[in-house]
Z-matrix of the N, CA and C atoms (Angstrom, degrees):
N
C 1 1.438
C 2 1.530 1 110.79
N 3 1.339 2 116.96 1 -48.31
C 4 1.464 3 119.14 2 179.19
C 5 1.521 4 111.07 3 -64.33
N 6 1.341 5 117.01 4 -39.80
C 7 1.464 6 119.19 5 -179.76
C 8 1.522 7 111.55 6 -63.25
N 9 1.337 8 117.87 7 -37.47
C 10 1.461 9 118.87 8 179.03
C 11 1.523 10 110.72 9 -67.67
N 12 1.326 11 117.18 10 -34.31
C 13 1.470 12 120.17 11 177.35
C 14 1.516 13 111.03 12 -68.87
N 15 1.327 14 116.86 13 -24.90
C 16 1.466 15 121.63 14 -177.13
C 17 1.532 16 112.34 15 -108.12
N 18 1.314 17 117.40 16 14.02
C 19 1.466 18 121.39 17 -174.92
C 20 1.524 19 112.76 18 -59.86
N 21 1.315 20 117.62 19 -27.16
C 22 1.471 21 121.00 20 -178.25
C 23 1.527 22 112.30 21 -75.48
N 24 1.325 23 117.33 22 -13.38
C 25 1.462 24 120.55 23 179.30
C 26 1.521 25 108.21 24 -82.52
N 27 1.326 26 117.34 25 136.52
C 28 1.452 27 124.28 26 -171.43
C 29 1.508 28 118.87 27 -55.44
N 30 1.284 29 118.39 28 -87.08
C 31 1.458 30 122.65 29 -168.29
C 32 1.528 31 111.98 30 -81.52
N 33 1.344 32 115.89 31 160.68
C 34 1.465 33 119.06 32 174.66
C 35 1.530 34 112.55 33 -58.07
N 36 1.329 35 117.03 34 -36.45
C 37 1.472 36 120.23 35 178.58
C 38 1.526 37 110.37 36 -64.96
N 39 1.313 38 117.58 37 -39.02
C 40 1.463 39 121.26 38 177.51
C 41 1.522 40 110.76 39 -65.78
N 42 1.332 41 116.53 40 -41.39
C 43 1.463 42 119.95 41 177.96
C 44 1.529 43 110.57 42 -64.74
N 45 1.331 44 116.63 43 -40.30
C 46 1.464 45 120.12 44 178.91
C 47 1.539 46 109.92 45 -62.57
N 48 1.320 47 117.11 46 -42.99
C 49 1.466 48 119.81 47 178.80
C 50 1.527 49 110.00 48 -65.77
N 51 1.313 50 117.58 49 -38.82
C 52 1.466 51 121.29 50 175.57
C 53 1.524 52 111.64 51 -60.78
N 54 1.335 53 116.47 52 -43.44
C 55 1.468 54 120.37 53 175.80
C 56 1.528 55 110.13 54 -61.90
N 57 1.339 56 116.37 55 -39.52
C 58 1.464 57 120.72 56 178.23
C 59 1.526 58 110.60 57 -59.16
N 60 1.315 59 117.12 58 -44.08
C 61 1.465 60 120.98 59 -179.71
C 62 1.528 61 111.39 60 -66.54
N 63 1.330 62 117.11 61 -42.16
C 64 1.466 63 120.09 62 179.05
C 65 1.528 64 111.45 63 -66.19
N 66 1.314 65 116.29 64 -44.73
C 67 1.463 66 120.26 65 178.75
C 68 1.532 67 109.53 66 -66.09
N 69 1.327 68 116.77 67 -36.41
C 70 1.460 69 120.32 68 177.09
C 71 1.521 70 111.98 69 -61.12
N 72 1.318 71 116.89 70 -38.82
C 73 1.471 72 120.38 71 177.17
C 74 1.529 73 109.97 72 -64.33
N 75 1.329 74 116.70 73 -43.38
C 76 1.460 75 120.71 74 176.79
C 77 1.527 76 110.47 75 -61.98
N 78 1.325 77 116.77 76 -46.69
C 79 1.465 78 121.14 77 -179.78
C 80 1.524 79 111.43 78 -59.82
N 81 1.329 80 116.68 79 -40.83
C 82 1.467 81 120.49 80 178.68
C 83 1.525 82 110.96 81 -64.13
N 84 1.320 83 116.48 82 -42.05
C 85 1.462 84 120.56 83 179.20
C 86 1.528 85 110.98 84 -63.75
N 87 1.315 86 116.95 85 -42.36
C 88 1.466 87 120.46 86 179.02
C 89 1.524 88 110.28 87 -64.87
N 90 1.336 89 117.10 88 -46.46
C 91 1.463 90 120.33 89 179.92
C 92 1.510 91 112.35 90 -60.48
N 93 1.331 92 116.60 91 -45.53
C 94 1.459 93 119.90 92 179.39
C 95 1.524 94 110.46 93 -66.98
N 96 1.326 95 116.68 94 -39.51
C 97 1.467 96 120.63 95 178.24
C 98 1.521 97 111.87 96 -60.74
N 99 1.339 98 116.03 97 -43.15
C 100 1.467 99 119.69 98 176.32
C 101 1.526 100 110.49 99 -60.80
N 102 1.324 101 116.02 100 -48.63
C 103 1.464 102 121.33 101 179.67
C 104 1.532 103 110.65 102 -56.83
N 105 1.317 104 116.51 103 -52.00
C 106 1.463 105 120.94 104 -176.93
C 107 1.526 106 110.55 105 -62.74
N 108 1.319 107 116.54 106 -43.66
C 109 1.462 108 119.86 107 -179.85
C 110 1.518 109 112.19 108 -61.49
N 111 1.320 110 116.47 109 -42.36
C 112 1.463 111 120.28 110 179.55
C 113 1.523 112 112.21 111 -66.96
N 114 1.329 113 116.59 112 -36.77
C 115 1.472 114 120.17 113 176.84
C 116 1.522 115 109.74 114 -66.03
N 117 1.323 116 116.72 115 -44.25
C 118 1.471 117 120.81 116 179.15
C 119 1.534 118 110.22 117 -61.43
N 120 1.331 119 116.83 118 -34.76
C 121 1.466 120 120.52 119 178.32
C 122 1.522 121 113.23 120 -75.49
N 123 1.349 122 117.23 121 -4.47
C 124 1.453 123 120.42 122 173.31
C 125 1.512 124 115.91 123 107.63
N 126 1.323 125 118.13 124 1.59
C 127 1.459 126 119.66 125 177.37
C 128 1.527 127 109.20 126 -72.18
N 129 1.328 128 118.25 127 140.43
C 130 1.469 129 119.57 128 174.67
C 131 1.536 130 109.75 129 -59.37
N 132 1.338 131 118.11 130 146.67
C 133 1.465 132 120.40 131 -176.19
C 134 1.530 133 114.03 132 -53.54
N 135 1.331 134 118.14 133 -39.61
C 136 1.464 135 120.27 134 -178.31
C 137 1.524 136 110.77 135 -65.31
N 138 1.334 137 116.67 136 -41.74
C 139 1.468 138 120.50 137 178.36
C 140 1.527 139 110.21 138 -68.27
N 141 1.331 140 116.47 139 -40.69
C 142 1.468 141 120.38 140 178.61
C 143 1.520 142 110.43 141 -62.44
N 144 1.327 143 115.93 142 -40.11
C 145 1.459 144 119.90 143 178.80
C 146 1.522 145 111.35 144 -63.84
N 147 1.331 146 116.93 145 -42.15
C 148 1.458 147 120.50 146 179.12
C 149 1.531 148 111.21 147 -62.50
N 150 1.322 149 116.97 148 -49.01
C 151 1.463 150 120.68 149 -179.77
C 152 1.526 151 110.46 150 -63.18
N 153 1.330 152 116.74 151 -44.79
C 154 1.471 153 120.55 152 -179.83
C 155 1.519 154 110.91 153 -63.71
N 156 1.323 155 117.61 154 -36.95
C 157 1.464 156 121.00 155 179.44
C 158 1.516 157 110.69 156 -66.87
N 159 1.320 158 117.39 157 -47.21
C 160 1.468 159 120.76 158 -179.39
C 161 1.527 160 110.20 159 -62.36
N 162 1.336 161 116.55 160 -49.74
C 163 1.469 162 119.44 161 179.34
C 164 1.530 163 111.02 162 -65.94
N 165 1.330 164 115.82 163 -36.44
C 166 1.464 165 120.15 164 179.19
C 167 1.515 166 112.42 165 -64.13
N 168 1.324 167 117.62 166 -41.42
C 169 1.470 168 119.93 167 179.36
C 170 1.523 169 110.31 168 -64.61
N 171 1.332 170 116.95 169 -39.69
C 172 1.470 171 119.94 170 177.84
C 173 1.528 172 109.73 171 -63.42
N 174 1.331 173 116.70 172 -45.79
C 175 1.460 174 121.00 173 177.97
C 176 1.529 175 110.57 174 -62.33
N 177 1.336 176 116.55 175 -45.01
C 178 1.468 177 121.18 176 179.73
C 179 1.521 178 111.16 177 -60.41
N 180 1.331 179 116.37 178 -40.70
C 181 1.459 180 120.05 179 179.67
C 182 1.531 181 110.25 180 -60.74
N 183 1.325 182 115.76 181 -44.74
C 184 1.464 183 119.78 182 -179.13
C 185 1.528 184 111.54 183 -65.39
N 186 1.334 185 117.20 184 -47.21
C 187 1.464 186 119.40 185 -176.16
C 188 1.528 187 111.94 186 -72.36
N 189 1.316 188 116.19 187 -42.33
C 190 1.468 189 119.26 188 -179.29
C 191 1.518 190 110.09 189 -66.59
N 192 1.319 191 116.77 190 -45.51
C 193 1.462 192 119.91 191 179.34
C 194 1.513 193 112.06 192 -60.33
N 195 1.315 194 116.07 193 -47.14
C 196 1.466 195 119.58 194 -174.82
C 197 1.530 196 112.84 195 -75.16
N 198 1.332 197 117.03 196 -53.77
C 199 1.461 198 120.32 197 -170.67
C 200 1.521 199 114.42 198 -85.86
N 201 1.307 200 117.47 199 -26.72
C 202 1.463 201 119.18 200 -178.33
C 203 1.520 202 110.76 201 -94.02
N 204 1.328 203 116.54 202 -48.11
C 205 1.462 204 120.36 203 -173.36
C 206 1.525 205 113.74 204 -108.61
N 207 1.329 206 117.72 205 -2.23
C 208 1.463 207 120.48 206 178.63
C 209 1.520 208 112.69 207 60.59
N 210 1.325 209 116.86 208 38.45
C 211 1.455 210 121.01 209 -175.27
C 212 1.528 211 108.87 210 -135.92
N 213 1.332 212 115.92 211 126.92
C 214 1.467 213 120.80 212 -179.50
C 215 1.528 214 112.11 213 -112.89
N 216 1.309 215 118.22 214 17.10
C 217 1.466 216 122.76 215 -176.84
C 218 1.528 217 109.95 216 -69.24
N 219 1.329 218 116.50 217 108.05
C 220 1.471 219 121.79 218 -177.39
C 221 1.525 220 112.58 219 -69.11
N 222 1.321 221 117.55 220 -16.24
C 223 1.462 222 120.99 221 179.86
C 224 1.526 223 112.31 222 -68.90
N 225 1.308 224 117.67 223 -8.98
C 226 1.461 225 121.74 224 -177.41
C 227 1.530 226 113.16 225 -91.35
N 228 1.316 227 117.58 226 0.26
C 229 1.468 228 119.83 227 -172.55
C 230 1.527 229 112.80 228 -64.73
N 231 1.324 230 118.71 229 -35.06
C 232 1.470 231 119.23 230 179.35
C 233 1.523 232 111.14 231 -65.57
N 234 1.322 233 117.10 232 -39.67
C 235 1.472 234 120.01 233 176.19
C 236 1.531 235 110.10 234 -66.44
N 237 1.325 236 116.28 235 -37.42
C 238 1.460 237 121.56 236 178.25
C 239 1.530 238 109.94 237 -60.90
N 240 1.327 239 116.36 238 -48.10
C 241 1.456 240 121.30 239 179.19
C 242 1.531 241 110.09 240 -62.88
N 243 1.325 242 116.81 241 -40.68
C 244 1.470 243 120.48 242 179.38
C 245 1.529 244 111.16 243 -61.52
N 246 1.332 245 116.80 244 -42.60
C 247 1.472 246 120.21 245 178.41
C 248 1.522 247 109.86 246 -60.07
N 249 1.321 248 117.03 247 -47.38
C 250 1.458 249 119.70 248 -179.87
C 251 1.530 250 111.01 249 -64.09
N 252 1.331 251 117.28 250 -35.00
C 253 1.466 252 120.49 251 177.14
C 254 1.513 253 112.26 252 -64.81
N 255 1.327 254 116.88 253 -44.61
C 256 1.469 255 121.11 254 -179.76
C 257 1.526 256 110.36 255 -66.78
N 258 1.326 257 116.68 256 -43.75
C 259 1.470 258 119.48 257 179.08
C 260 1.524 259 109.84 258 -62.63
N 261 1.326 260 116.79 259 -39.81
C 262 1.459 261 119.92 260 177.17
C 263 1.531 262 111.19 261 -59.91
N 264 1.327 263 116.86 262 -47.59
C 265 1.470 264 120.38 263 -179.14
C 266 1.526 265 111.70 264 -61.51
N 267 1.332 266 116.92 265 -44.30
C 268 1.466 267 120.47 266 178.20
C 269 1.531 268 110.88 267 -64.22
N 270 1.328 269 116.02 268 -42.08
C 271 1.460 270 120.87 269 179.21
C 272 1.526 271 110.38 270 -63.46
N 273 1.330 272 116.85 271 -44.95
C 274 1.462 273 120.72 272 -179.82
C 275 1.528 274 110.76 273 -62.08
N 276 1.338 275 117.49 274 -41.41
C 277 1.465 276 121.11 275 179.26
C 278 1.529 277 110.45 276 -64.93
N 279 1.319 278 116.61 277 -43.16
C 280 1.467 279 120.08 278 179.43
C 281 1.531 280 111.04 279 -65.67
N 282 1.332 281 115.78 280 -39.05
C 283 1.459 282 119.94 281 178.39
C 284 1.527 283 110.59 282 -64.55
N 285 1.322 284 116.25 283 -40.12
C 286 1.470 285 120.64 284 176.73
C 287 1.534 286 109.86 285 -62.78
N 288 1.333 287 116.35 286 -43.43
C 289 1.462 288 120.06 287 178.43
C 290 1.516 289 112.20 288 -61.28
N 291 1.320 290 116.92 289 -42.07
C 292 1.464 291 119.89 290 177.76
C 293 1.525 292 110.92 291 -65.48
N 294 1.324 293 116.51 292 -36.58
C 295 1.469 294 118.37 293 179.25
C 296 1.523 295 110.74 294 -66.10
N 297 1.335 296 117.39 295 -33.19
C 298 1.467 297 120.35 296 176.05
C 299 1.528 298 111.28 297 -66.68
N 300 1.328 299 115.54 298 -24.42
C 301 1.470 300 121.06 299 175.54
C 302 1.531 301 111.44 300 -89.08
N 303 1.344 302 115.10 301 11.04
C 304 1.467 303 122.81 302 177.27
C 305 1.527 304 113.51 303 70.35
N 306 1.331 305 117.22 304 23.56
C 307 1.465 306 120.64 305 174.17
C 308 1.528 307 106.69 306 -83.74
N 309 1.333 308 118.30 307 125.15
C 310 1.464 309 120.37 308 179.23
C 311 1.537 310 110.58 309 -59.09
N 312 1.326 311 117.84 310 145.44
C 313 1.461 312 120.64 311 -174.17
C 314 1.528 313 114.66 312 -59.74
N 315 1.325 314 117.84 313 -37.77
C 316 1.466 315 118.72 314 179.60
C 317 1.526 316 110.94 315 -65.61
N 318 1.310 317 117.16 316 -41.42
C 319 1.462 318 120.85 317 177.11
C 320 1.524 319 110.16 318 -68.87
N 321 1.329 320 116.31 319 -42.36
C 322 1.459 321 120.24 320 179.83
C 323 1.516 322 112.01 321 -58.10
N 324 1.341 323 116.72 322 -46.83
C 325 1.465 324 119.04 323 -179.92
C 326 1.516 325 111.20 324 -67.82
N 327 1.317 326 116.98 325 -34.95
C 328 1.461 327 120.09 326 176.17
C 329 1.528 328 110.55 327 -61.14
N 330 1.331 329 116.65 328 -40.85
C 331 1.464 330 121.07 329 178.12
C 332 1.532 331 111.52 330 -68.40
N 333 1.316 332 116.85 331 -34.29
C 334 1.466 333 121.37 332 -177.07
C 335 1.527 334 112.79 333 -82.28
N 336 1.299 335 117.87 334 -19.46
C 337 1.463 336 121.55 335 -175.94
C 338 1.530 337 113.38 336 -54.50
N 339 1.332 338 119.77 337 -48.90
C 340 1.474 339 118.30 338 179.01
C 341 1.531 340 112.52 339 -62.72
N 342 1.314 341 117.10 340 -37.34
C 343 1.466 342 121.11 341 179.16
C 344 1.528 343 109.75 342 -64.96
N 345 1.335 344 116.24 343 -45.38
C 346 1.463 345 120.49 344 179.44
C 347 1.525 346 110.78 345 -63.68
N 348 1.323 347 117.57 346 -39.51
C 349 1.469 348 120.57 347 179.78
C 350 1.524 349 110.96 348 -63.35
N 351 1.325 350 116.93 349 -45.18
C 352 1.471 351 120.24 350 179.80
C 353 1.533 352 110.49 351 -65.96
N 354 1.341 353 116.84 352 -43.60
C 355 1.475 354 119.86 353 178.19
C 356 1.527 355 110.60 354 -59.71
N 357 1.324 356 116.64 355 -43.65
C 358 1.466 357 120.58 356 -179.38
C 359 1.520 358 110.25 357 -63.08
N 360 1.322 359 116.90 358 -47.05
C 361 1.464 360 120.60 359 -179.61
C 362 1.524 361 111.17 360 -59.43
N 363 1.326 362 116.70 361 -48.52
C 364 1.464 363 120.66 362 -178.75
C 365 1.529 364 110.81 363 -62.57
N 366 1.321 365 116.81 364 -43.24
C 367 1.467 366 120.25 365 -179.93
C 368 1.527 367 111.19 366 -66.07
N 369 1.320 368 117.62 367 -42.47
C 370 1.468 369 119.72 368 178.44
C 371 1.524 370 110.69 369 -63.68
N 372 1.332 371 115.48 370 -43.18
C 373 1.463 372 119.67 371 179.77
C 374 1.523 373 111.38 372 -65.87
N 375 1.316 374 117.58 373 -35.94
C 376 1.467 375 121.55 374 -174.52
C 377 1.526 376 114.06 375 -86.47
N 378 1.330 377 117.21 376 -36.00
C 379 1.465 378 119.84 377 -171.20
C 380 1.518 379 115.05 378 -114.12
N 381 1.323 380 117.79 379 -25.83
C 382 1.462 381 119.26 380 -175.85
C 383 1.517 382 111.29 381 -103.74
N 384 1.301 383 116.99 382 -51.07
C 385 1.458 384 121.31 383 -175.08
C 386 1.527 385 111.21 384 -112.33
N 387 1.321 386 116.47 385 34.44
C 388 1.458 387 121.58 386 -179.64
C 389 1.525 388 110.07 387 -61.85
N 390 1.327 389 114.42 388 129.22
C 391 1.454 390 119.18 389 178.95
C 392 1.518 391 109.24 390 -79.78
N 393 1.311 392 114.73 391 137.66
C 394 1.451 393 119.73 392 179.64
C 395 1.517 394 109.59 393 -72.41
N 396 1.333 395 115.20 394 134.05
C 397 1.454 396 119.21 395 177.02
C 398 1.523 397 108.43 396 -86.59
N 399 1.320 398 115.19 397 148.73
C 400 1.468 399 119.63 398 -176.91
C 401 1.501 400 111.85 399 -81.42
């Protein structure tokens, strides 16, 4: 289904990145939905964020592995979590640097979002869902 929606995009790598972006939008909606639902149910925001993050990473692993990389190997989840941890740390450092330059945080994260998406895709492709060469 995703490939047919992206059939107009040229190379397989371009289609894979397109699938990554579409699945990322779905993953973001699910994560935010979990967070919002838990807050509405009365969980403190910090606890809701923790639960939504843990469940979101599990959901992201399943959707990204299956729909983006065509891989359902559950043994890769620790590498998946590590990639997200490293991207988070780099993103947080860059956001802090932008704030020191007086860039408002909402604008700063908006500017960093494409960089974080590309870094995540490259890291997942290279370290988590790397295809074996023959």
